[in-house]
N, C-alpha and C positions, 0 to 999 in steps of 0.2 A: 909512690901510692898509698892513697890514701885509705886511712883504715876504718873499718866499718864499725858504725854506732852499736852498742850492744844497748841495748831498749831497757831490761831489767836492771842493765847496772843503772844505767841514770833515773831511771821512775825511781831507783833505791834512794838513789843520793838526792835528789829530790826532795822524798817522802822522809827523807830524816830533818831537816833543818823547818819544815811543813810539819811535821809532828813532835818538834821542840816546841815550837813558835806557839801552838795549840794547845799544847798540855803547860804551859807556861801562864797562856791568856786564860783558862780554862778555873788553874788554880789561883790566878790573880783578877777573878771578872768582878767582886764583889768589889774591890775595888776601884774598877775602871768605875762602872755606876759613880762611884762617890766624886770621882775628878771630873765627872764632868762637870759639879755644883761647885766649881773651886774657881775661882780668880785667874784665866788664863795670862800669859805674857802676850804681845803683840805680834801679828805672823802665823795665831795656831790654827791648824787646821781644823775645822769639822772633824769631828769624832768620828763618823763613817770612813775619811778616810784612811785613816790607820791598818783598819785589819785589809786594805786595795793595799795597799804601802808594802805593808809585810810580808802578805805575800808573796805578790811581785819579790822584793827584795828577798826573800827565799827561795821561790825557784830561781833566782840570778847565784843563787850562792851554791843550791845543788845542781845545779847544770858545771859552774868552777872548781867542786870539788872533783866530779866526774873530770874532767876535762884532764885536772893534775891527776886524780887516779890512774887514768889512762894510757896516762904522759910514759910511764916505761922510764922516766927520769930517778937518778939514783937521791934527786932530793926531793923525790914525793910524799916518803914517809914524814919528813920534817915538816912538809910543808900541811901535809893534811892532818898533822901536830896540834901547830900551832892554827889550826879551823877548829879543829879537833874545842883548844880550847875557850876560842873566840865565839863559840857557840855555846857554849858551858856559863862562859861570863853571861852572853846574851838572855841565854835561859834562869838566870838568878835575878835578871836588873827589874825586869814586870814585877818581879817577888817582892823585889827591897823596894818599889816608888810605889804599888798596886796595892799589894797586898797590906804591907807594912808601913805605908806612907814612910819610908825613910828616906825624903824628900833628897836631903841633900848629902846625906852616903850615897841612895844610889846615882847621886851626881858624880861622884869621885868614879863609885863603879863604871858608870859610863865613860868616865876620863880612861879609865884599865880597858874596859873592850873597846874602846878607839883606836887606844895602841894597838892593840893586838888584833883587829879587823886590817892597819895598816902594815904590821910584819905578817901577816897573809897576806895578804896582796899583792906585797913587793915580795913576798917563796913564793904566790906564784907565779910571781910576774918573770922570776928569774925561769921557771919550765914554763911558761904561754902567755902572751903578753892577753893573748881574749878573756883567758883563765881569770889575772889579776884585774883586766877594764871587767869586769862582768862584778866585780866586788866596789868599784868606786861609787855606783849609786848609793849601795847601801853603808861606807865611809861617809858620802855627806851625809846622808839621812840622817845617820846615827852623832855625826857634828849638827843637826838642824835638835837633832831628839836632847844634845844638851843641851844648850841653846832651853827648848821650851823647859825643861825639866828644873833647872836653873832658876827660871823665871815665873815658874809657881811653887815651886822654894820662899824664891823671897817677895812675891805676891800673898802666901798663904802661911807667916810664921812671921 
C-alpha cells in the first residue's frame, strides 16, 4: 500500500532549502553584481541561469528530504542531519564567494560542500533510491560550480 502525500510537510520541506537559498542570495546580492563584471572561465553560463538552476535544485532537495523524513527508516535522522549540514555549508558558500570575495577559501569550502552532498546522497540512497537520485543534479552542479569558482579565482587574482 502506497503512503499518501502529506502536502503540508512536503511544502515545508521544499520551502526550507528555498528559504536558505533566498536569504543567502539576498545577503550576498551586492557581490553578485560585482561578480558579473569579473573575468569568467570558459563555459560560464549567463547570470540569469543561476537563480533558475538553484531554484530547481532546492526544490529537488526539498522533495528528497521529504521522502527521507517520511520513510520511517531508523537511518532517517542521521541522513537528515547530513542534509542539514550540507544546507548550512551551501548557505555560507555564497557569503564567502559573493559577499566577502574570498574566492580561494570559497573553493575549498565548496569542496567540503560537495563531499557533504555526496555523503547525504549516499545516506539518502540507503533509505530510498529516488531521494538519492534527486540529489544527483545538485552534486553535478556543485562540481561545475567548483570549476567556475576556481576559474574566477585564477582569472581575477
